C-alpha positions in Angstrom: 66.3 36.4 112.6 64.9 39.9 111.1 65.7 42.9 113.9 69.4 42.5 114.4 69.3 45.8 116.6 68.0 45.9 119.9 68.4 47.9 123.1 70.4 48.3 126.4 68.9 48.1 129.9 70.6 51.2 131.4 68.4 50.7 135.0 65.1 49.2 135.2 63.7 52.6 133.6 66.1 53.6 131.0 67.4 51.8 127.9 70.0 52.8 126.1 67.9 52.7 121.6 71.5 54.9 120.1 73.3 54.1 117.0 76.4 53.0 116.4 78.5 54.7 113.3 81.4 52.3 112.6 82.2 54.0 110.1 82.7 57.8 110.5 86.5 59.1 109.9 85.9 63.2 110.2 83.7 65.5 112.5 84.5 68.5 111.4 87.5 68.6 110.9 87.9 66.2 113.6 89.3 62.7 113.0 87.9 59.9 114.6 89.4 57.0 113.8 87.2 54.7 116.0 83.6 56.1 114.7 80.9 57.1 117.1 78.3 56.9 118.4 74.5 58.7 119.0 73.4 58.0 121.9 69.4 58.3 122.3 67.5 57.5 125.7 63.6 55.5 126.0 62.8 56.5 129.7 59.9 54.1 130.6 57.2 55.7 132.7 54.0 56.1 132.5 54.6 58.6 130.1 57.0 57.0 127.7 59.6 59.9 126.7 62.8 59.7 124.0 65.8 61.6 125.2 67.2 62.5 122.2 67.2 61.5 118.6 70.2 60.1 116.4 71.7 61.4 113.1 69.4 60.8 110.0 70.6 58.0 108.2 70.6 56.0 111.5 67.1 56.4 112.1 65.9 52.7 111.2 68.7 51.4 113.7 66.7 53.7 116.1 63.6 53.1 115.9 64.4 49.1 116.0 65.7 49.4 119.3 63.1 51.0 120.6 60.6 48.3 119.1 62.6 46.1 121.0 61.3 47.5 124.2 57.6 49.7 122.9 55.7 50.0 120.3 57.5 53.5 119.3 53.3 55.3 118.7 53.7 54.9 122.4 56.3 57.5 123.3 54.1 60.4 124.5 57.3 62.8 125.1 60.4 63.1 122.9 63.2 66.0 124.6 65.8 67.4 122.3 69.0 68.4 124.8 70.5 69.6 121.8 69.6 70.2 118.6 72.7 69.9 116.4 72.2 67.1 113.3 73.8 64.4 114.7 71.1 64.6 117.5 67.8 65.8 115.7 68.5 64.9 112.0 65.7 62.5 112.1 63.6 64.4 114.4 61.0 65.4 112.2 60.5 62.4 110.7 60.3 60.9 113.8 57.8 63.1 115.0 55.7 62.3 111.6 56.1 58.5 112.4 55.3 58.6 116.1 53.2 61.6 116.9 54.0 62.4 120.1 51.9 64.6 122.0 54.6 67.0 122.8 58.6 67.5 122.2 60.3 69.7 124.6 63.6 72.0 124.0 65.2 75.2 125.4 64.2 78.5 123.7 66.9 78.2 122.3 66.7 74.8 120.8 63.2 75.8 119.6 64.8 78.3 117.6 67.1 76.3 116.0 64.8 73.4 115.3 62.6 75.5 113.0 65.8 76.9 111.4 66.9 73.5 110.7 64.0 72.0 109.6 61.7 75.0 108.5 58.7 72.8 109.4 55.9 73.5 111.4 56.3 70.8 114.1 55.3 72.3 117.5 58.4 72.3 119.6 57.4 73.4 123.6 60.5 75.5 125.3 61.5 74.6 128.7 63.0 77.0 131.3 66.1 76.5 133.2 65.2 74.6 136.5 61.7 73.7 135.1 60.1 70.0 135.8 58.5 67.6 134.0 55.7 65.0 135.2 55.8 61.6 133.5 53.3 60.1 136.0 55.4 58.3 138.3 58.6 59.9 137.7 59.6 63.5 136.9 62.1 65.2 134.5 64.2 68.1 135.5 66.1 70.5 132.7 68.8 72.4 133.2 70.2 75.2 130.9 74.3 74.5 130.1 74.1 77.1 126.9 77.5 77.2 125.0 78.2 73.2 126.4 78.7 73.2 123.0 76.1 75.3 121.2 73.6 77.9 122.5 70.7 75.4 122.8 72.3 72.7 125.1 71.0 71.5 128.1 71.1 68.5 130.6 67.6 66.6 131.7 67.8 65.2 134.8 65.6 61.8 135.8 65.0 61.9 140.2 63.8 58.5 140.3 67.0 56.9 138.9 69.3 60.2 139.7 70.2 59.7 136.0 71.9 62.7 134.2 71.4 63.2 130.3 74.2 65.2 129.7 74.0 66.0 125.9 77.7 66.0 124.5 79.3 66.6 128.1 81.6 63.7 129.4 81.0 62.1 126.0 83.7 60.8 122.9 83.9 60.0 119.7 84.4 55.7 120.2 82.4 53.2 118.4 82.3 50.1 120.5 79.4 47.4 121.4 80.6 48.0 124.9 77.6 50.4 126.3 79.5 51.2 129.6 82.5 53.4 130.3 83.3 50.7 132.8 83.5 47.5 130.4 86.2 49.5 128.5 90.0 50.3 129.6 90.6 53.4 131.5 93.2 54.2 129.0 91.0 54.5 126.3 88.8 56.4 128.0 91.2 59.2 128.7 92.2 59.3 125.6 89.3 59.3 123.7 87.9 61.7 126.6 90.7 64.6 126.2 90.7 64.5 122.7 86.9 64.5 121.9 87.2 67.6 124.9 90.3 69.1 122.9 88.5 69.7 119.7 85.0 70.1 120.9 84.4 71.6 124.7 87.8 73.4 124.9 86.6 76.5 123.6 83.9 76.7 126.5 86.1 75.6 129.3 84.9 78.6 131.4 81.6 77.8 130.7 82.3 74.2 131.5 83.6 75.1 135.1 80.6 77.4 136.1 78.3 74.1 134.9 80.2 72.0 137.2 79.7 74.4 139.8 76.1 74.8 139.3 75.6 71.1 139.3 77.5 70.6 142.6 75.3 73.4 143.9 72.1 72.1 143.0 72.2 69.4 145.0 71.2 66.6 142.5 72.5 63.1 143.1 73.8 61.9 140.1 74.6 58.0 139.7 74.7 57.5 136.0 75.6 60.3 133.5 74.7 59.5 129.9 75.8 61.2 126.8 75.4 61.6 123.6 78.0 59.9 122.6 80.6 57.4 123.7 79.8 55.0 126.3 77.5 55.7 129.5 78.9 56.7 132.8 77.8 54.3 135.9 80.7 53.5 138.0 83.4 56.3 139.3 81.6 59.2 138.0 84.4 61.6 139.9 87.0 60.1 137.5 85.6 62.0 134.4 84.2 65.0 136.3 87.6 65.2 137.8 89.3 65.1 134.3 86.7 67.9 133.0 88.0 70.2 135.8 91.7 69.6 135.1 90.9 70.0 131.1 88.7 72.9 131.8 91.6 74.7 134.1 94.2 74.3 131.8 96.7 74.4 134.0 100.2 74.7 132.3 102.3 71.3 132.5 106.0 71.5 132.1 104.9 69.7 128.5 106.1 71.7 125.4 104.3 70.6 122.0 106.7 71.7 118.8 104.7 71.4 115.6 106.7 72.3 112.2 106.1 71.3 108.4 109.4 70.9 106.4 110.2 71.2 102.8 113.7 70.3 102.7 114.4 69.2 106.2 115.6 72.5 107.0 113.0 73.3 109.4 113.0 69.8 110.6 116.2 69.7 111.8 115.2 73.3 113.7 112.5 71.5 115.4 114.6 68.8 116.7 117.1 70.9 118.2 114.8 72.3 119.9 113.1 69.9 120.7 116.3 67.7 122.0 117.4 71.1 124.1 114.4 71.1 126.2 114.0 67.5 126.7 117.8 67.9 128.4 116.6 70.8 131.0 113.7 68.7 131.9 110.5 69.6 129.9 108.7 66.7 128.5 108.2 67.2 124.7 105.9 66.5 121.9 107.4 66.5 118.4 104.8 66.5 115.4 105.3 67.0 111.9 102.5 68.5 110.0 103.5 66.3 107.0 102.1 63.5 108.9 99.9 64.4 111.7 96.4 65.5 112.3 95.7 68.7 113.4 93.4 67.3 116.3 96.2 65.6 117.6 97.9 68.3 117.8 95.2 70.1 120.0 95.0 66.7 122.2 98.4 67.3 122.6 98.3 70.9 123.5 95.5 70.9 126.0 97.8 69.3 128.8 100.9 71.4 127.9 102.6 74.9 128.8 104.4 75.5 126.0 103.3 75.8 122.5 106.5 76.4 119.7 105.9 76.3 115.9 107.9 76.1 113.0 107.3 76.9 108.9 109.7 77.7 105.8 108.2 79.7 103.7 106.3 79.4 100.8 105.0 82.5 98.4 105.7 84.9 101.4 104.0 82.6 103.7 103.7 79.9 106.0 103.4 76.5 104.4 99.3 75.4 104.2 99.5 72.5 106.4 101.2 74.8 109.3 98.6 77.6 108.3 95.9 74.7 108.9 97.0 73.9 112.3 97.0 77.5 113.3 94.1 78.6 111.8 92.5 75.2 113.9 94.3 75.7 117.0 92.7 79.6 117.4 89.3 78.7 116.8 89.9 76.5 119.8 91.6 79.2 122.2 93.8 77.0 124.0 95.2 79.4 127.2 97.8 79.8 129.2 101.0 78.6 126.9 103.7 80.6 126.2 106.2 79.9 123.0 108.2 80.9 120.2 108.6 80.8 116.6 111.1 79.4 113.6 111.8 78.7 110.3 113.7 78.9 107.4 113.2 80.5 104.1 115.4 80.5 100.4 114.9 84.4 99.8 112.3 86.2 101.4 111.6 84.9 105.0 108.4 85.8 106.1 107.1 82.5 108.0 108.4 83.1 111.1 107.3 87.1 111.6 103.5 85.2 110.4 104.1 82.2 112.8 104.8 85.5 115.7 101.6 87.1 114.5 99.5 84.0 115.3 101.0 83.1 118.0 100.3 86.6 119.5 96.7 86.4 118.3 95.6 83.2 120.1 97.7 85.0 123.6 100.4 82.8 123.6 103.1 84.8 125.2 106.2 85.0 123.6 108.9 84.3 125.8 112.1 83.2 123.7 113.7 85.0 120.3 112.8 84.0 117.1 115.1 81.9 114.7 115.2 82.2 110.8 117.9 80.7 108.9 117.8 81.3 105.2 118.2 77.6 103.5 119.7 75.2 106.0 121.0 75.3 109.5 124.5 75.1 110.0 125.9 74.8 113.6 125.4 78.6 114.5 122.0 78.2 114.0 121.5 75.0 115.5 123.0 76.7 118.9 120.3 79.2 118.5 117.7 76.8 118.4 119.2 74.7 121.5 119.4 78.5 123.5 115.8 79.2 122.6 115.0 75.6 123.8 117.1 76.3 127.0 115.2 79.3 127.5 111.5 77.8 126.7 112.2 74.8 129.7 113.8 77.0 131.5 110.3 79.9 131.3 108.1 76.7 131.8 109.9 74.9 134.8 109.4 78.2 136.1 105.9 78.5 135.6 104.9 75.1 136.5 106.7 75.0 139.6 104.6 77.3 141.4 101.4 76.0 140.1 
């Protein structure tokens, strides 16, 4: 057996011809313990069309899957929905190999691809709402800028009521199951939320507008095919409603307590705050950055209403692992959070002020007085931590009760 890869039939007219990356463990600082897929799709119309390509090292896998359906040289068109290198990395080589009649991308996608590859391949820009005849079928293009790059767009195949959604509704999950209904719902929700929190979260207002735009278009959609993870062919409303929920970032009665510690003083404070929050009826997630990856923190923050952060002072600053996660969180722009800061120190004691400043820069509303202790916390300081938790819990429960 020479070819171990084959295409997966999605409909009578569309095949999945992507690649599975079983070993990737980091994606732009987001941990991917279950790997990922780079999805590409073959539309078997009169004018055969390839929707997106794959990361450069996986070109051979994609081409082998295509060959299981058709000679790649028969592909007339290539559509680039998203120019990021995990979807366009092998595009220049594929163009040289199969010599399609035309390659299409959004206007911004054309510019981005030129800037990425610096080659002479001609790429045709398409406008929002423009259509492309494939002979017996038709594609419609819909710009979805900043979900999650400026060039991003959806492509819709009317005949099969099929939406190629590029990175929207995706997840980093390497499986041999190609369809979401073949995977446990808990896995889909966790990986979908983790993906949203770590990649799409900053663009949540745009996501809500895009969902409204698609709904207003009147397009009938039976299948959603993202560029990562499984294809949605059943219960599409489930993932769409989750996207609405995640994008809305409505605060919940949950607090995330994130800290790093040197000699366990800040840890004791974190535990006291967490116990107090829980006693008041708030769900709590306590995360030590000595052991936790930044992407897990963002996943937990996605459905929370409070962010409480702590660090000892090191060299007049916070611990590096707290600087890491705070910088990461700031860039992802979570909203509708309340919070506070705490920490310990040996002599100078700047960490809590630094954390307060970072929270304010993130537009987290500080609703409780910060707690700082020199060296180790005694009963009086732990009582202050308890009161901090109680104060934050009261404010959080008040806000979530009216929501």
